[in-house]
C-alpha positions as CSV (number, residue, x, y, z in Angstrom):
1,M,50.0,-2.1,-6.1
2,S,46.8,-1.9,-4.0
3,Y,43.5,0.0,-4.5
4,V,41.5,1.4,-1.7
5,F,37.7,2.3,-2.2
6,N,35.5,4.0,0.2
7,F,31.8,3.4,-0.2
8,D,29.2,5.7,1.2
9,F,26.5,4.1,-0.8
10,L,25.7,0.4,-0.4
11,P,24.0,-1.2,-3.4
12,H,20.4,-2.3,-2.9
13,P,18.8,-5.3,-4.5
14,A,16.5,-4.4,-7.4
15,G,13.5,-5.6,-5.3
16,D,14.2,-3.0,-2.6
17,L,14.4,-0.3,-5.2
18,S,11.2,-1.4,-6.9
19,C,9.4,-1.3,-3.6
20,Y,10.9,2.1,-2.8
21,N,9.7,3.4,-6.2
22,Y,6.2,1.9,-5.8
23,M,5.8,3.4,-2.2
24,K,7.1,6.7,-3.5
25,K,4.5,6.9,-6.4
26,N,1.7,5.7,-4.0
27,P,2.2,7.5,-0.8
28,G,-0.9,6.1,0.9
29,T,0.1,2.5,0.5
30,L,1.4,0.7,3.6
31,C,2.5,-2.6,1.8
32,C,3.4,-4.2,-1.5
33,L,4.2,-7.7,-2.6
34,L,7.2,-8.2,-4.8
35,V,7.2,-11.2,-7.2
36,D,10.7,-11.7,-8.8
37,S,10.8,-14.5,-11.4
38,G,14.1,-15.5,-12.8
39,Y,15.5,-18.4,-14.9
40,S,15.1,-21.1,-12.3
41,F,13.4,-19.6,-9.3
42,T,10.7,-17.2,-8.2
43,H,11.0,-15.1,-5.1
44,I,8.0,-13.6,-3.3
45,V,8.9,-10.8,-0.9
46,P,6.2,-8.9,1.2
47,Y,7.1,-5.4,2.2
48,I,5.2,-3.6,5.0
49,K,5.9,0.2,5.5
50,G,8.9,-0.1,3.2
51,K,10.6,-3.0,5.1
52,K,10.8,-6.7,4.2
53,L,8.7,-9.0,6.3
54,K,11.4,-11.7,6.6
55,Q,9.1,-14.5,7.8
56,G,6.9,-14.0,4.8
57,I,9.7,-14.4,2.1
58,R,9.2,-17.4,0.0
59,R,11.2,-19.0,-2.9
60,I,9.6,-21.5,-5.3
61,D,11.5,-23.6,-7.8
62,V,9.5,-22.4,-10.8
63,G,11.2,-20.0,-13.1
64,G,11.2,-18.7,-16.7
65,K,12.7,-21.9,-18.2
66,M,10.1,-24.2,-16.6
67,L,7.2,-21.9,-17.7
68,T,8.6,-21.7,-21.3
69,N,8.8,-25.4,-21.5
70,H,5.3,-25.8,-20.1
71,L,3.9,-23.3,-22.6
72,K,5.7,-25.1,-25.5
73,E,4.1,-28.4,-24.4
74,I,0.6,-26.8,-24.2
75,I,1.0,-25.2,-27.7
76,S,2.3,-28.4,-29.2
77,Y,-0.8,-30.3,-28.0
78,R,-3.1,-27.7,-29.7
79,Y,-1.1,-27.2,-32.8
80,S,0.8,-30.5,-33.6
81,E,2.6,-29.1,-36.7
82,I,4.6,-26.6,-34.7
83,R,8.2,-27.7,-34.1
84,F,10.4,-26.1,-31.5
85,N,14.3,-26.1,-31.4
86,S,15.5,-25.8,-27.9
């Protein structure tokens, strides 16, 4: 048994859709900067006239988990009686 699928629509990454939505709501805007922060990484993607500026794309190794741990550390110094379980 085999399945054949025809795709007329190619899925776009969420960042492309966010930029499209922003440009549609702000028609005079020529550029936008997308900052996408995940669990382990953060991606910074510049868009000019709705297209990615490939040489400007950056990925940094700072994500939600690292920021959460840093916040826990800051809070634990200020409020020493707070205990965290993670």
